[in-house]
Biopython code that builds the backbone (N, CA, C, O; Angstrom):
import numpy as np
from Bio.PDB.StructureBuilder import StructureBuilder

atoms = [
    (1, "MET", "N", (3.917, -25.376, -14.715)),
    (1, "MET", "CA", (4.581, -25.991, -13.617)),
    (1, "MET", "C", (4.579, -25.053, -12.447)),
    (1, "MET", "O", (4.582, -25.533, -11.313)),
    (2, "ALA", "N", (4.573, -23.585, -12.652)),
    (2, "ALA", "CA", (4.344, -22.725, -11.470)),
    (2, "ALA", "C", (3.080, -22.858, -10.909)),
    (2, "ALA", "O", (2.946, -22.745, -9.690)),
    (3, "ASP", "N", (2.056, -23.103, -11.700)),
    (3, "ASP", "CA", (0.676, -23.257, -10.990)),
    (3, "ASP", "C", (0.534, -24.456, -10.134)),
    (3, "ASP", "O", (-0.236, -24.460, -9.173)),
    (4, "ASP", "N", (1.325, -25.562, -10.492)),
    (4, "ASP", "CA", (1.341, -26.716, -9.640)),
    (4, "ASP", "C", (1.898, -26.345, -8.281)),
    (4, "ASP", "O", (1.365, -26.684, -7.224)),
    (5, "THR", "N", (2.941, -25.670, -8.371)),
    (5, "THR", "CA", (3.866, -25.223, -7.134)),
    (5, "THR", "C", (2.997, -24.301, -6.318)),
    (5, "THR", "O", (3.063, -24.417, -5.094)),
    (6, "ASP", "N", (2.138, -23.339, -6.875)),
    (6, "ASP", "CA", (1.378, -22.513, -6.131)),
    (6, "ASP", "C", (0.166, -23.215, -5.404)),
    (6, "ASP", "O", (-0.275, -22.884, -4.304)),
    (7, "ASP", "N", (-0.312, -24.275, -6.229)),
    (7, "ASP", "CA", (-1.451, -25.024, -5.610)),
    (7, "ASP", "C", (-0.872, -25.920, -4.371)),
    (7, "ASP", "O", (-1.522, -25.984, -3.327)),
    (8, "VAL", "N", (0.271, -26.555, -4.506)),
    (8, "VAL", "CA", (0.791, -27.167, -3.357)),
    (8, "VAL", "C", (1.022, -26.354, -2.189)),
    (8, "VAL", "O", (0.696, -26.744, -1.068)),
    (9, "ALA", "N", (1.621, -25.142, -2.424)),
    (9, "ALA", "CA", (1.880, -24.179, -1.407)),
    (9, "ALA", "C", (0.596, -23.714, -0.705)),
    (9, "ALA", "O", (0.506, -23.599, 0.517)),
    (10, "ASP", "N", (-0.406, -23.451, -1.592)),
    (10, "ASP", "CA", (-1.782, -23.099, -0.905)),
    (10, "ASP", "C", (-2.271, -24.259, -0.130)),
    (10, "ASP", "O", (-2.794, -24.019, 0.958)),
    (11, "GLN", "N", (-2.173, -25.523, -0.547)),
    (11, "GLN", "CA", (-2.712, -26.550, 0.196)),
    (11, "GLN", "C", (-1.896, -26.673, 1.513)),
    (11, "GLN", "O", (-2.510, -26.871, 2.562)),
    (12, "LEU", "N", (-0.598, -26.570, 1.511)),
    (12, "LEU", "CA", (0.316, -26.839, 2.719)),
    (12, "LEU", "C", (-0.065, -25.770, 3.671)),
    (12, "LEU", "O", (-0.250, -26.013, 4.864)),
    (13, "ALA", "N", (-0.204, -24.382, 3.062)),
    (13, "ALA", "CA", (-0.478, -23.395, 3.993)),
    (13, "ALA", "C", (-1.916, -23.640, 4.652)),
    (13, "ALA", "O", (-2.041, -23.402, 5.853)),
    (14, "ALA", "N", (-2.917, -24.069, 3.970)),
    (14, "ALA", "CA", (-4.080, -24.345, 4.651)),
    (14, "ALA", "C", (-3.980, -25.391, 5.615)),
    (14, "ALA", "O", (-4.623, -25.252, 6.655)),
    (15, "GLU", "N", (-3.253, -26.462, 5.445)),
    (15, "GLU", "CA", (-3.145, -27.575, 6.311)),
    (15, "GLU", "C", (-2.445, -27.144, 7.654)),
    (15, "GLU", "O", (-2.854, -27.568, 8.735)),
    (16, "ILE", "N", (-1.316, -26.239, 7.540)),
    (16, "ILE", "CA", (-0.487, -25.937, 8.556)),
    (16, "ILE", "C", (-1.194, -24.766, 9.308)),
    (16, "ILE", "O", (-0.916, -24.582, 10.493)),
    (17, "ASP", "N", (-1.999, -24.053, 8.741)),
    (17, "ASP", "CA", (-2.661, -22.872, 9.238)),
    (17, "ASP", "C", (-1.626, -21.655, 9.368)),
    (17, "ASP", "O", (-1.478, -21.032, 10.419)),
    (18, "LEU", "N", (-0.934, -21.387, 8.194)),
    (18, "LEU", "CA", (-0.026, -20.342, 8.164)),
    (18, "LEU", "C", (-0.647, -19.052, 7.778)),
    (18, "LEU", "O", (-1.582, -19.023, 6.978)),
    (19, "ASP", "N", (-0.159, -17.997, 8.316)),
    (19, "ASP", "CA", (-0.626, -16.640, 8.013)),
    (19, "ASP", "C", (0.274, -16.129, 6.901)),
    (19, "ASP", "O", (1.275, -15.473, 7.188)),
    (20, "VAL", "N", (-0.043, -16.405, 5.646)),
    (20, "VAL", "CA", (0.989, -16.070, 4.527)),
    (20, "VAL", "C", (1.132, -14.510, 4.403)),
    (20, "VAL", "O", (2.225, -14.029, 4.103)),
    (21, "ALA", "N", (0.037, -13.721, 4.631)),
    (21, "ALA", "CA", (0.161, -12.277, 4.653)),
    (21, "ALA", "C", (1.188, -11.793, 5.584)),
    (21, "ALA", "O", (2.003, -10.930, 5.256)),
    (22, "ALA", "N", (1.153, -12.369, 6.797)),
    (22, "ALA", "CA", (2.112, -11.874, 7.798)),
    (22, "ALA", "C", (3.613, -12.306, 7.383)),
    (22, "ALA", "O", (4.539, -11.506, 7.512)),
    (23, "ILE", "N", (3.785, -13.445, 6.942)),
    (23, "ILE", "CA", (5.029, -13.848, 6.536)),
    (23, "ILE", "C", (5.605, -13.022, 5.402)),
    (23, "ILE", "O", (6.791, -12.692, 5.390)),
    (24, "GLU", "N", (4.691, -12.676, 4.393)),
    (24, "GLU", "CA", (5.053, -11.769, 3.237)),
    (24, "GLU", "C", (5.375, -10.423, 3.840)),
    (24, "GLU", "O", (6.352, -9.837, 3.374)),
    (25, "ALA", "N", (4.712, -9.873, 4.777)),
    (25, "ALA", "CA", (5.108, -8.710, 5.429)),
    (25, "ALA", "C", (6.297, -8.571, 6.186)),
    (25, "ALA", "O", (6.923, -7.511, 6.202)),
    (26, "GLU", "N", (6.659, -9.615, 6.834)),
    (26, "GLU", "CA", (7.890, -9.813, 7.522)),
    (26, "GLU", "C", (9.051, -9.901, 6.487)),
    (26, "GLU", "O", (10.098, -9.287, 6.697)),
    (27, "GLU", "N", (8.879, -10.631, 5.415)),
    (27, "GLU", "CA", (9.896, -10.632, 4.383)),
    (27, "GLU", "C", (10.197, -9.231, 3.698)),
    (27, "GLU", "O", (11.344, -8.907, 3.389)),
    (28, "ARG", "N", (9.167, -8.480, 3.499)),
    (28, "ARG", "CA", (9.265, -7.074, 3.041)),
    (28, "ARG", "C", (10.062, -6.252, 3.992)),
    (28, "ARG", "O", (10.968, -5.519, 3.595)),
    (29, "ALA", "N", (9.715, -6.374, 5.308)),
    (29, "ALA", "CA", (10.330, -5.586, 6.362)),
    (29, "ALA", "C", (11.889, -6.009, 6.334)),
    (29, "ALA", "O", (12.766, -5.146, 6.289)),
    (30, "ALA", "N", (12.169, -7.331, 6.361)),
    (30, "ALA", "CA", (13.622, -7.662, 6.318)),
    (30, "ALA", "C", (14.436, -7.189, 5.163)),
    (30, "ALA", "O", (15.592, -6.778, 5.263)),
    (31, "ALA", "N", (13.697, -7.284, 3.976)),
    (31, "ALA", "CA", (14.245, -6.683, 2.748)),
    (31, "ALA", "C", (14.573, -5.252, 2.907)),
    (31, "ALA", "O", (15.636, -4.808, 2.473)),
    (32, "GLN", "N", (13.682, -4.492, 3.526)),
    (32, "GLN", "CA", (13.872, -3.035, 3.784)),
    (32, "GLN", "C", (15.121, -2.689, 4.736)),
    (32, "GLN", "O", (15.875, -1.731, 4.565)),
    (33, "ARG", "N", (15.207, -3.654, 5.788)),
    (33, "ARG", "CA", (16.242, -3.536, 6.667)),
    (33, "ARG", "C", (17.633, -3.739, 5.912)),
    (33, "ARG", "O", (18.542, -2.914, 6.008)),
    (34, "VAL", "N", (17.717, -4.809, 5.216)),
    (34, "VAL", "CA", (18.974, -5.171, 4.473)),
    (34, "VAL", "C", (19.288, -4.023, 3.500)),
    (34, "VAL", "O", (20.447, -3.652, 3.316)),
    (35, "SER", "N", (18.281, -3.495, 2.910)),
    (35, "SER", "CA", (18.552, -2.306, 2.004)),
    (35, "SER", "C", (19.036, -1.095, 2.658)),
    (35, "SER", "O", (19.862, -0.376, 2.096)),
    (36, "MET", "N", (18.538, -0.811, 3.889)),
    (36, "MET", "CA", (19.129, 0.300, 4.667)),
    (36, "MET", "C", (20.538, 0.152, 5.005)),
    (36, "MET", "O", (21.329, 1.091, 4.919)),
    (37, "ILE", "N", (20.894, -1.149, 5.432)),
    (37, "ILE", "CA", (22.282, -1.465, 5.754)),
    (37, "ILE", "C", (23.142, -1.415, 4.472)),
    (37, "ILE", "O", (24.285, -0.963, 4.546)),
    (38, "ALA", "N", (22.670, -1.836, 3.369)),
    (38, "ALA", "CA", (23.469, -1.676, 2.122)),
    (38, "ALA", "C", (23.703, -0.247, 1.701)),
    (38, "ALA", "O", (24.737, 0.154, 1.166)),
    (39, "ALA", "N", (22.677, 0.461, 1.983)),
    (39, "ALA", "CA", (22.871, 1.929, 1.670)),
    (39, "ALA", "C", (23.996, 2.582, 2.602)),
    (39, "ALA", "O", (24.820, 3.388, 2.169)),
    (40, "GLY", "N", (23.943, 2.169, 3.857)),
    (40, "GLY", "CA", (24.931, 2.693, 4.775)),
    (40, "GLY", "C", (26.350, 2.124, 4.319)),
    (40, "GLY", "O", (27.369, 2.805, 4.437)),
    (41, "ARG", "N", (26.352, 0.929, 3.829)),
    (41, "ARG", "CA", (27.712, 0.527, 3.463)),
    (41, "ARG", "C", (28.224, 1.260, 2.273)),
    (41, "ARG", "O", (29.390, 1.648, 2.213)),
    (42, "ARG", "N", (27.329, 1.454, 1.303)),
    (42, "ARG", "CA", (27.740, 2.303, 0.106)),
    (42, "ARG", "C", (28.124, 3.636, 0.486)),
    (42, "ARG", "O", (29.053, 4.136, -0.148)),
    (43, "LYS", "N", (27.578, 4.307, 1.408)),
    (43, "LYS", "CA", (27.906, 5.727, 1.882)),
    (43, "LYS", "C", (29.044, 5.875, 2.730)),
    (43, "LYS", "O", (29.816, 6.831, 2.662)),
    (44, "GLY", "N", (29.158, 4.762, 3.664)),
    (44, "GLY", "CA", (30.210, 4.903, 4.679)),
    (44, "GLY", "C", (31.048, 3.793, 4.816)),
    (44, "GLY", "O", (31.803, 3.794, 5.789)),
    (45, "GLY", "N", (31.076, 2.740, 3.959)),
    (45, "GLY", "CA", (31.812, 1.580, 4.044)),
    (45, "GLY", "C", (31.288, 0.682, 5.245)),
    (45, "GLY", "O", (30.103, 0.638, 5.578)),
    (46, "VAL", "N", (32.245, 0.018, 5.815)),
    (46, "VAL", "CA", (31.832, -0.954, 6.829)),
    (46, "VAL", "C", (31.292, -0.189, 7.995)),
    (46, "VAL", "O", (30.285, -0.613, 8.563)),
    (47, "LEU", "N", (31.910, 0.957, 8.417)),
    (47, "LEU", "CA", (31.386, 1.743, 9.462)),
    (47, "LEU", "C", (29.940, 2.134, 9.282)),
    (47, "LEU", "O", (29.127, 2.044, 10.202)),
    (48, "GLY", "N", (29.635, 2.579, 8.054)),
    (48, "GLY", "CA", (28.331, 3.036, 7.688)),
    (48, "GLY", "C", (27.320, 1.888, 7.849)),
    (48, "GLY", "O", (26.206, 2.070, 8.339)),
    (49, "ALA", "N", (27.746, 0.746, 7.429)),
    (49, "ALA", "CA", (26.976, -0.515, 7.522)),
    (49, "ALA", "C", (26.536, -0.810, 9.032)),
    (49, "ALA", "O", (25.398, -1.112, 9.392)),
    (50, "ALA", "N", (27.615, -0.669, 9.807)),
    (50, "ALA", "CA", (27.490, -0.896, 11.257)),
    (50, "ALA", "C", (26.604, 0.132, 11.896)),
    (50, "ALA", "O", (25.792, -0.216, 12.753)),
    (51, "ALA", "N", (26.718, 1.354, 11.529)),
    (51, "ALA", "CA", (25.922, 2.417, 12.125)),
    (51, "ALA", "C", (24.465, 2.258, 11.688)),
    (51, "ALA", "O", (23.566, 2.467, 12.503)),
    (52, "ALA", "N", (24.208, 1.905, 10.462)),
    (52, "ALA", "CA", (22.944, 1.727, 9.964)),
    (52, "ALA", "C", (22.145, 0.461, 10.676)),
    (52, "ALA", "O", (20.952, 0.535, 10.969)),
    (53, "GLY", "N", (22.894, -0.612, 10.894)),
    (53, "GLY", "CA", (22.402, -1.667, 11.783)),
    (53, "GLY", "C", (22.091, -1.250, 13.184)),
    (53, "GLY", "O", (21.025, -1.531, 13.731)),
    (54, "ALA", "N", (23.081, -0.553, 13.764)),
    (54, "ALA", "CA", (22.765, -0.105, 15.159)),
    (54, "ALA", "C", (21.588, 0.821, 15.182)),
    (54, "ALA", "O", (20.797, 0.747, 16.123)),
    (55, "MET", "N", (21.400, 1.751, 14.146)),
    (55, "MET", "CA", (20.201, 2.600, 14.167)),
    (55, "MET", "C", (18.893, 1.878, 14.097)),
    (55, "MET", "O", (17.892, 2.232, 14.720)),
    (56, "ILE", "N", (18.971, 0.731, 13.212)),
    (56, "ILE", "CA", (17.679, 0.078, 13.099)),
    (56, "ILE", "C", (17.463, -0.816, 14.330)),
    (56, "ILE", "O", (16.324, -1.169, 14.636)),
    (57, "GLY", "N", (18.498, -1.172, 15.009)),
    (57, "GLY", "CA", (18.247, -1.859, 16.316)),
    (57, "GLY", "C", (17.788, -0.923, 17.356)),
    (57, "GLY", "O", (16.936, -1.330, 18.147)),
    (58, "LEU", "N", (18.249, 0.304, 17.462)),
    (58, "LEU", "CA", (17.699, 1.208, 18.325)),
    (58, "LEU", "C", (16.293, 1.661, 18.061)),
    (58, "LEU", "O", (15.509, 1.933, 18.969)),
    (59, "ARG", "N", (16.007, 1.730, 16.802)),
    (59, "ARG", "CA", (14.631, 2.140, 16.432)),
    (59, "ARG", "C", (13.619, 1.045, 16.951)),
    (59, "ARG", "O", (12.626, 1.354, 17.610)),
    (60, "ASP", "N", (13.921, -0.199, 16.626)),
    (60, "ASP", "CA", (13.147, -1.368, 17.150)),
    (60, "ASP", "C", (12.901, -1.383, 18.568)),
    (60, "ASP", "O", (11.796, -1.623, 19.053)),
    (61, "VAL", "N", (14.059, -1.094, 19.304)),
    (61, "VAL", "CA", (13.952, -1.149, 20.823)),
    (61, "VAL", "C", (13.067, 0.007, 21.278)),
    (61, "VAL", "O", (12.196, -0.197, 22.124)),
    (62, "TYR", "N", (13.249, 1.154, 20.771)),
    (62, "TYR", "CA", (12.456, 2.437, 21.392)),
    (62, "TYR", "C", (11.008, 2.382, 20.773)),
    (62, "TYR", "O", (10.010, 2.541, 21.476)),
    (63, "GLU", "N", (10.956, 2.171, 19.549)),
    (63, "GLU", "CA", (9.598, 2.372, 18.885)),
    (63, "GLU", "C", (8.820, 1.099, 18.785)),
    (63, "GLU", "O", (7.623, 1.118, 18.501)),
    (64, "GLY", "N", (9.500, -0.044, 19.021)),
    (64, "GLY", "CA", (8.894, -1.365, 18.829)),
    (64, "GLY", "C", (9.100, -1.763, 17.286)),
    (64, "GLY", "O", (9.617, -0.976, 16.493)),
    (65, "PRO", "N", (8.681, -2.974, 16.938)),
    (65, "PRO", "CA", (8.742, -3.387, 15.655)),
    (65, "PRO", "C", (7.839, -2.445, 14.707)),
    (65, "PRO", "O", (6.836, -1.939, 15.211)),
    (66, "PRO", "N", (8.118, -2.214, 13.501)),
    (66, "PRO", "CA", (7.280, -1.500, 12.674)),
    (66, "PRO", "C", (5.932, -2.286, 12.504)),
    (66, "PRO", "O", (5.854, -3.510, 12.394)),
    (67, "LYS", "N", (4.797, -1.330, 12.500)),
    (67, "LYS", "CA", (3.399, -2.070, 12.505)),
    (67, "LYS", "C", (2.937, -1.899, 11.081)),
    (67, "LYS", "O", (3.298, -0.942, 10.395)),
    (68, "GLN", "N", (2.174, -2.796, 10.676)),
    (68, "GLN", "CA", (1.449, -2.840, 9.378)),
    (68, "GLN", "C", (0.096, -2.121, 9.737)),
    (68, "GLN", "O", (-0.588, -2.636, 10.621)),
    (69, "ASP", "N", (-0.294, -1.105, 9.194)),
    (69, "ASP", "CA", (-1.530, -0.688, 9.345)),
    (69, "ASP", "C", (-2.350, -0.771, 8.035)),
    (69, "ASP", "O", (-2.139, -0.046, 7.063)),
    (70, "ASP", "N", (-3.299, -1.717, 8.104)),
    (70, "ASP", "CA", (-4.165, -2.027, 6.937)),
    (70, "ASP", "C", (-5.327, -1.291, 7.182)),
    (70, "ASP", "O", (-6.120, -1.571, 8.081)),
    (71, "ILE", "N", (-5.474, -0.174, 6.254)),
    (71, "ILE", "CA", (-6.601, 0.738, 6.379)),
    (71, "ILE", "C", (-7.619, 0.242, 5.240)),
    (71, "ILE", "O", (-7.299, 0.007, 4.075)),
    (72, "VAL", "N", (-8.821, 0.134, 5.753)),
    (72, "VAL", "CA", (-9.935, -0.310, 4.822)),
    (72, "VAL", "C", (-10.911, 0.854, 4.640)),
    (72, "VAL", "O", (-11.475, 1.342, 5.619)),
    (73, "ILE", "N", (-11.101, 1.270, 3.486)),
    (73, "ILE", "CA", (-11.895, 2.384, 3.171)),
    (73, "ILE", "C", (-13.292, 1.925, 2.570)),
    (73, "ILE", "O", (-13.317, 1.348, 1.483)),
    (74, "GLU", "N", (-14.386, 2.168, 3.240)),
    (74, "GLU", "CA", (-15.594, 1.797, 2.642)),
    (74, "GLU", "C", (-16.465, 3.155, 2.619)),
    (74, "GLU", "O", (-16.574, 3.983, 3.524)),
    (75, "ILE", "N", (-17.037, 3.157, 1.380)),
    (75, "ILE", "CA", (-17.895, 4.446, 1.238)),
    (75, "ILE", "C", (-19.339, 3.806, 0.885)),
    (75, "ILE", "O", (-19.452, 2.945, 0.012)),
    (76, "GLU", "N", (-20.389, 4.277, 1.605)),
    (76, "GLU", "CA", (-21.710, 3.866, 1.290)),
    (76, "GLU", "C", (-22.494, 4.984, 0.851)),
    (76, "GLU", "O", (-22.533, 6.055, 1.458)),
    (77, "SER", "N", (-23.224, 4.687, -0.386)),
    (77, "SER", "CA", (-24.039, 5.807, -0.934)),
    (77, "SER", "C", (-25.201, 4.949, -1.524)),
    (77, "SER", "O", (-25.175, 3.779, -1.904)),
    (78, "SER", "N", (-26.258, 5.875, -1.498)),
    (78, "SER", "CA", (-27.541, 5.252, -2.027)),
    (78, "SER", "C", (-27.542, 5.499, -3.525)),
    (78, "SER", "O", (-27.284, 6.615, -3.976)),
    (79, "GLY", "N", (-27.844, 4.412, -4.328)),
    (79, "GLY", "CA", (-27.979, 4.584, -5.772)),
    (79, "GLY", "C", (-26.635, 4.365, -6.438)),
    (79, "GLY", "O", (-25.607, 4.098, -5.816)),
    (80, "ASP", "N", (-26.716, 4.488, -7.642)),
    (80, "ASP", "CA", (-25.488, 4.339, -8.492)),
    (80, "ASP", "C", (-24.773, 5.660, -8.807)),
    (80, "ASP", "O", (-25.405, 6.709, -8.938)),
    (81, "PRO", "N", (-23.502, 5.587, -8.921)),
    (81, "PRO", "CA", (-22.657, 6.917, -9.123)),
    (81, "PRO", "C", (-23.145, 7.535, -10.525)),
    (81, "PRO", "O", (-23.556, 6.837, -11.452)),
    (82, "THR", "N", (-23.053, 8.829, -10.554)),
    (82, "THR", "CA", (-23.388, 9.414, -11.796)),
    (82, "THR", "C", (-22.100, 9.641, -12.647)),
    (82, "THR", "O", (-20.989, 9.578, -12.121)),
    (83, "ASP", "N", (-22.251, 9.873, -13.812)),
    (83, "ASP", "CA", (-21.213, 10.134, -14.803)),
    (83, "ASP", "C", (-20.862, 11.688, -14.885)),
    (83, "ASP", "O", (-21.536, 12.404, -15.625)),
    (84, "ILE", "N", (-19.897, 12.177, -14.191)),
    (84, "ILE", "CA", (-19.751, 13.527, -14.164)),
    (84, "ILE", "C", (-19.208, 14.202, -15.439)),
    (84, "ILE", "O", (-19.230, 15.424, -15.582)),
    (85, "ASP", "N", (-18.727, 13.357, -16.345)),
    (85, "ASP", "CA", (-18.391, 13.758, -17.722)),
    (85, "ASP", "C", (-19.597, 14.125, -18.506)),
    (85, "ASP", "O", (-19.543, 14.965, -19.405)),
    (86, "VAL", "N", (-20.693, 13.496, -18.170)),
    (86, "VAL", "CA", (-22.077, 13.829, -18.959)),
    (86, "VAL", "C", (-22.940, 14.762, -18.158)),
    (86, "VAL", "O", (-23.451, 15.755, -18.675)),
    (87, "ASP", "N", (-23.105, 14.429, -16.853)),
    (87, "ASP", "CA", (-24.073, 15.215, -16.021)),
    (87, "ASP", "C", (-23.520, 16.430, -15.266)),
    (87, "ASP", "O", (-24.265, 17.280, -14.779)),
    (88, "GLY", "N", (-22.244, 16.475, -15.193)),
    (88, "GLY", "CA", (-21.505, 17.544, -14.324)),
    (88, "GLY", "C", (-21.658, 17.145, -12.892)),
    (88, "GLY", "O", (-22.012, 16.004, -12.593)),
    (89, "ILE", "N", (-21.391, 18.092, -11.977)),
    (89, "ILE", "CA", (-21.409, 17.736, -10.566)),
    (89, "ILE", "C", (-22.397, 18.730, -9.820)),
    (89, "ILE", "O", (-22.501, 19.930, -10.072)),
    (90, "SER", "N", (-23.080, 18.046, -8.893)),
    (90, "SER", "CA", (-24.077, 18.884, -8.109)),
    (90, "SER", "C", (-24.223, 18.200, -6.700)),
    (90, "SER", "O", (-23.991, 17.007, -6.506)),
    (91, "GLY", "N", (-24.646, 19.115, -5.715)),
    (91, "GLY", "CA", (-24.727, 18.524, -4.408)),
    (91, "GLY", "C", (-25.019, 19.659, -3.558)),
    (91, "GLY", "O", (-25.189, 20.789, -4.015)),
    (92, "THR", "N", (-25.087, 19.344, -2.208)),
    (92, "THR", "CA", (-25.374, 20.298, -1.129)),
    (92, "THR", "C", (-24.327, 20.148, 0.016)),
    (92, "THR", "O", (-23.968, 19.043, 0.422)),
    (93, "VAL", "N", (-23.880, 21.276, 0.489)),
    (93, "VAL", "CA", (-23.018, 21.292, 1.571)),
    (93, "VAL", "C", (-23.469, 22.303, 2.540)),
    (93, "VAL", "O", (-23.652, 23.430, 2.081)),
    (94, "ALA", "N", (-23.673, 22.123, 3.734)),
    (94, "ALA", "CA", (-24.061, 23.053, 4.787)),
    (94, "ALA", "C", (-25.227, 23.946, 4.185)),
    (94, "ALA", "O", (-25.114, 25.171, 4.234)),
    (95, "ASP", "N", (-26.221, 23.417, 3.680)),
    (95, "ASP", "CA", (-27.377, 24.168, 3.257)),
    (95, "ASP", "C", (-27.070, 25.097, 1.994)),
    (95, "ASP", "O", (-27.804, 26.038, 1.693)),
    (96, "VAL", "N", (-25.972, 24.766, 1.314)),
    (96, "VAL", "CA", (-25.661, 25.582, 0.139)),
    (96, "VAL", "C", (-25.641, 24.521, -1.037)),
    (96, "VAL", "O", (-24.970, 23.491, -0.989)),
    (97, "ASP", "N", (-26.401, 24.865, -2.032)),
    (97, "ASP", "CA", (-26.446, 24.072, -3.143)),
    (97, "ASP", "C", (-25.351, 24.439, -4.253)),
    (97, "ASP", "O", (-25.133, 25.625, -4.500)),
    (98, "TYR", "N", (-24.723, 23.510, -4.864)),
    (98, "TYR", "CA", (-23.704, 23.815, -5.853)),
    (98, "TYR", "C", (-24.001, 22.953, -7.148)),
    (98, "TYR", "O", (-24.706, 21.945, -7.109)),
    (99, "TRP", "N", (-23.419, 23.423, -8.263)),
    (99, "TRP", "CA", (-23.508, 22.728, -9.471)),
    (99, "TRP", "C", (-22.347, 23.160, -10.364)),
    (99, "TRP", "O", (-22.016, 24.344, -10.445)),
    (100, "ALA", "N", (-21.801, 22.288, -10.961)),
    (100, "ALA", "CA", (-20.618, 22.572, -11.991)),
    (100, "ALA", "C", (-20.960, 21.893, -13.282)),
    (100, "ALA", "O", (-21.353, 20.729, -13.200)),
    (101, "PRO", "N", (-20.877, 22.403, -14.354)),
    (101, "PRO", "CA", (-21.203, 21.775, -15.641)),
    (101, "PRO", "C", (-20.121, 20.859, -16.006)),
    (101, "PRO", "O", (-18.996, 21.055, -15.545)),
    (102, "PRO", "N", (-20.367, 19.831, -16.829)),
    (102, "PRO", "CA", (-19.423, 18.890, -17.264)),
    (102, "PRO", "C", (-18.330, 19.548, -18.053)),
    (102, "PRO", "O", (-18.535, 20.556, -18.730)),
    (103, "PRO", "N", (-17.142, 18.945, -17.950)),
    (103, "PRO", "CA", (-15.955, 19.487, -18.678)),
    (103, "PRO", "C", (-16.194, 19.596, -20.123)),
    (103, "PRO", "O", (-16.872, 18.770, -20.733)),
    (104, "VAL", "N", (-15.616, 20.658, -20.692)),
    (104, "VAL", "CA", (-15.659, 20.816, -22.246)),
    (104, "VAL", "C", (-14.573, 20.035, -22.735)),
    (104, "VAL", "O", (-13.449, 20.097, -22.235)),
    (105, "ARG", "N", (-14.905, 19.222, -23.802)),
    (105, "ARG", "CA", (-13.901, 18.285, -24.349)),
    (105, "ARG", "C", (-13.613, 18.930, -25.836)),
    (105, "ARG", "O", (-14.533, 19.349, -26.538)),
    (106, "PRO", "N", (-12.376, 18.958, -26.194)),
    (106, "PRO", "CA", (-12.101, 19.311, -27.635)),
    (106, "PRO", "C", (-12.757, 18.399, -28.659)),
    (106, "PRO", "O", (-12.955, 17.213, -28.395)),
    (107, "PRO", "N", (-13.100, 18.941, -29.833)),
    (107, "PRO", "CA", (-13.848, 18.059, -30.723)),
    (107, "PRO", "C", (-13.067, 16.713, -31.102)),
    (107, "PRO", "O", (-13.685, 15.675, -31.337)),
    (108, "ASP", "N", (-11.847, 16.783, -31.142)),
    (108, "ASP", "CA", (-11.148, 15.597, -31.612)),
    (108, "ASP", "C", (-10.808, 14.600, -30.466)),
    (108, "ASP", "O", (-10.107, 13.620, -30.720)),
    (109, "ALA", "N", (-11.278, 14.820, -29.232)),
    (109, "ALA", "CA", (-10.998, 13.918, -28.156)),
    (109, "ALA", "C", (-12.131, 12.775, -28.200)),
    (109, "ALA", "O", (-13.291, 13.000, -28.548)),
    (110, "THR", "N", (-11.701, 11.672, -27.849)),
    (110, "THR", "CA", (-12.567, 10.503, -27.745)),
    (110, "THR", "C", (-12.827, 10.263, -26.292)),
    (110, "THR", "O", (-11.921, 10.411, -25.472)),
    (111, "PRO", "N", (-14.122, 9.871, -25.919)),
    (111, "PRO", "CA", (-14.336, 9.639, -24.363)),
    (111, "PRO", "C", (-13.732, 8.443, -23.778)),
    (111, "PRO", "O", (-13.864, 8.210, -22.576)),
]
sb = StructureBuilder()
sb.init_structure("model")
sb.init_model(0)
sb.init_chain("A")
sb.init_seg("    ")
for serial, (resi, resn, name, xyz) in enumerate(atoms, 1):
    if name == "N":
        sb.init_residue(resn, " ", resi, " ")
    sb.init_atom(name, np.array(xyz, "f"), 0.0, 1.0, " ", f" {name:<3s}", serial, name[0])
structure = sb.get_structure()
């Protein structure tokens, strides 16, 4: 039943051209804001909740809304990675060659 609901939601999102990731990020940010206000209420009662809400508002005014920084890390290398548990580590940095043997395993350890 849940799969049918997900399929319908995906079809509707494609037809309407919704940015689902942006909506989910906004929902997470809203949940975080509510959590901060609830923490203020627990610590300082109604006055604490009001102060937490005011601080969130001031933060958004001065700093702008929180930004989502999606960092994509790509590493390019030629060839396949080596198994350092079997081959050890070797390389060159600033014209200095280095090599380290593979780690020694206890006889009862399984790889």
